PLY file of the C-alpha trace (Angstrom):
ply
format ascii 1.0
element vertex 156
property float x
property float y
property float z
element edge 155
property int vertex1
property int vertex2
end_header
-106.83 -72.44 10.34
-108.08 -71.25 6.96
-105.88 -68.39 5.77
-107.21 -68.03 2.25
-110.19 -68.99 0.18
-109.62 -70.57 -3.26
-111.88 -69.76 -6.17
-111.72 -72.34 -8.97
-111.34 -70.65 -12.34
-110.44 -73.08 -15.07
-109.70 -76.63 -16.12
-108.16 -77.66 -19.42
-107.36 -81.09 -20.85
-103.88 -81.52 -22.38
-104.23 -83.92 -25.36
-100.46 -84.37 -25.83
-100.01 -85.77 -22.30
-103.49 -87.03 -21.43
-103.31 -84.87 -18.29
-104.97 -81.65 -17.23
-104.23 -78.23 -15.74
-106.43 -76.40 -13.24
-106.19 -72.72 -12.27
-107.51 -70.95 -9.19
-107.54 -67.54 -7.59
-106.58 -67.52 -3.93
-107.94 -64.61 -1.88
-107.25 -63.70 1.74
-110.25 -63.89 4.07
-110.53 -60.09 4.23
-110.42 -59.97 0.39
-107.52 -57.49 0.23
-104.93 -59.64 -1.52
-105.11 -62.26 -4.26
-102.90 -64.68 -6.14
-103.22 -66.83 -9.25
-102.13 -70.47 -9.06
-101.90 -73.47 -11.40
-101.59 -77.21 -10.88
-100.79 -79.76 -13.61
-101.81 -83.41 -13.42
-100.54 -86.46 -15.31
-102.89 -88.80 -17.17
-103.10 -90.88 -13.95
-103.96 -87.88 -11.74
-100.52 -87.41 -10.18
-99.64 -83.78 -9.38
-96.75 -82.52 -11.49
-95.97 -79.53 -9.26
-95.75 -78.95 -5.50
-98.91 -79.51 -3.43
-99.54 -75.75 -3.27
-99.27 -75.50 -7.06
-97.35 -73.00 -9.18
-97.78 -69.34 -8.18
-98.17 -67.50 -11.48
-99.02 -64.36 -9.47
-98.06 -64.87 -5.80
-100.68 -63.77 -3.25
-99.95 -60.11 -2.46
-101.95 -56.87 -2.24
-102.99 -57.22 -5.89
-106.26 -58.24 -7.48
-106.17 -60.82 -10.28
-108.42 -61.97 -13.07
-107.71 -65.35 -14.64
-109.54 -65.12 -17.91
-108.51 -67.89 -20.27
-106.75 -71.22 -19.90
-105.64 -72.90 -23.16
-103.20 -75.61 -24.19
-100.47 -75.43 -26.80
-98.43 -78.60 -27.26
-96.92 -79.44 -23.90
-97.56 -76.03 -22.35
-100.52 -74.16 -20.97
-101.43 -70.59 -21.93
-102.99 -68.33 -19.28
-104.52 -64.90 -19.94
-104.66 -62.89 -16.71
-105.09 -59.38 -15.37
-103.38 -57.94 -12.32
-103.96 -54.61 -10.57
-103.98 -52.84 -7.21
-107.23 -51.07 -6.27
-105.44 -48.26 -4.47
-103.06 -47.71 -7.41
-104.63 -48.79 -10.67
-101.61 -47.26 -12.46
-99.95 -50.65 -11.90
-102.68 -52.46 -13.88
-101.76 -54.87 -16.65
-103.27 -57.59 -18.82
-100.78 -60.34 -19.60
-100.49 -63.78 -21.12
-98.16 -66.49 -19.77
-96.86 -69.64 -21.41
-96.12 -72.32 -18.81
-94.29 -75.51 -19.90
-95.67 -78.73 -18.43
-92.41 -79.85 -16.83
-91.45 -80.61 -13.22
-90.03 -77.13 -12.49
-91.61 -74.75 -15.02
-90.44 -71.22 -15.64
-93.43 -69.30 -16.99
-92.80 -66.67 -19.66
-95.22 -63.73 -19.41
-95.92 -61.05 -22.00
-97.78 -57.85 -21.08
-100.54 -57.15 -23.60
-101.52 -53.74 -22.19
-100.86 -51.39 -19.27
-104.06 -49.34 -19.20
-104.96 -47.51 -16.01
-108.07 -49.62 -15.30
-109.21 -52.75 -13.55
-109.83 -55.80 -15.76
-113.06 -57.73 -16.17
-114.87 -60.27 -18.40
-112.01 -61.69 -20.48
-111.86 -64.65 -22.86
-109.62 -66.31 -25.42
-110.02 -68.17 -28.70
-108.77 -71.58 -29.67
-105.50 -71.70 -31.63
-105.96 -69.96 -35.01
-103.24 -68.88 -37.48
-100.57 -70.09 -35.00
-101.85 -67.84 -32.23
-104.69 -66.92 -29.90
-107.09 -63.98 -29.90
-107.77 -62.56 -26.45
-110.41 -59.98 -25.51
-111.21 -58.27 -22.22
-113.21 -55.46 -20.68
-111.51 -52.69 -18.76
-113.29 -50.58 -16.13
-111.92 -47.08 -15.44
-111.96 -45.09 -12.21
-115.24 -43.38 -13.22
-116.79 -46.78 -14.08
-116.42 -46.18 -17.84
-115.93 -49.43 -19.73
-114.20 -50.39 -22.96
-113.35 -53.60 -24.81
-109.79 -54.45 -25.88
-108.28 -57.32 -27.81
-104.90 -58.67 -28.85
-103.47 -61.45 -30.98
-100.61 -63.36 -29.38
-98.44 -66.20 -30.73
-96.83 -68.72 -28.38
-93.31 -70.04 -28.75
-92.81 -73.66 -29.73
-94.04 -75.97 -26.95
0 1
1 2
2 3
3 4
4 5
5 6
6 7
7 8
8 9
9 10
10 11
11 12
12 13
13 14
14 15
15 16
16 17
17 18
18 19
19 20
20 21
21 22
22 23
23 24
24 25
25 26
26 27
27 28
28 29
29 30
30 31
31 32
32 33
33 34
34 35
35 36
36 37
37 38
38 39
39 40
40 41
41 42
42 43
43 44
44 45
45 46
46 47
47 48
48 49
49 50
50 51
51 52
52 53
53 54
54 55
55 56
56 57
57 58
58 59
59 60
60 61
61 62
62 63
63 64
64 65
65 66
66 67
67 68
68 69
69 70
70 71
71 72
72 73
73 74
74 75
75 76
76 77
77 78
78 79
79 80
80 81
81 82
82 83
83 84
84 85
85 86
86 87
87 88
88 89
89 90
90 91
91 92
92 93
93 94
94 95
95 96
96 97
97 98
98 99
99 100
100 101
101 102
102 103
103 104
104 105
105 106
106 107
107 108
108 109
109 110
110 111
111 112
112 113
113 114
114 115
115 116
116 117
117 118
118 119
119 120
120 121
121 122
122 123
123 124
124 125
125 126
126 127
127 128
128 129
129 130
130 131
131 132
132 133
133 134
134 135
135 136
136 137
137 138
138 139
139 140
140 141
141 142
142 143
143 144
144 145
145 146
146 147
147 148
148 149
149 150
150 151
151 152
152 153
153 154
154 155
């Protein structure tokens, strides 16, 4: 029985390992809860994490936006937004650094906590030892604005 529908969001090659990382958004069939998941693969295609992947944002009553997937050494960088439609006060845009190890412990940093939903986000390649991220935020009255932030990862 299908309990959720995945939506493929990103794929990035990891030069240091020869492997890759894929991200996807998992949404319940009635579209009221979402989660953000990752799976890392070795150079031979072997999964590095459990079959269900790594839950960066476990599937709950939130909405998620996976906006950018980048590599940095032996880690992957994920820009993502998370909010609840009924309570946009809980909205945030964050970036996570996930080490490419058997049991990773992602480290997330909140870039903003604006009272809006998130949309149309992107990220640069590594520049000046960091990444530029930009995203659009949509307010309750449908007003839109563009935001950006520079973020530097820790050593891979």
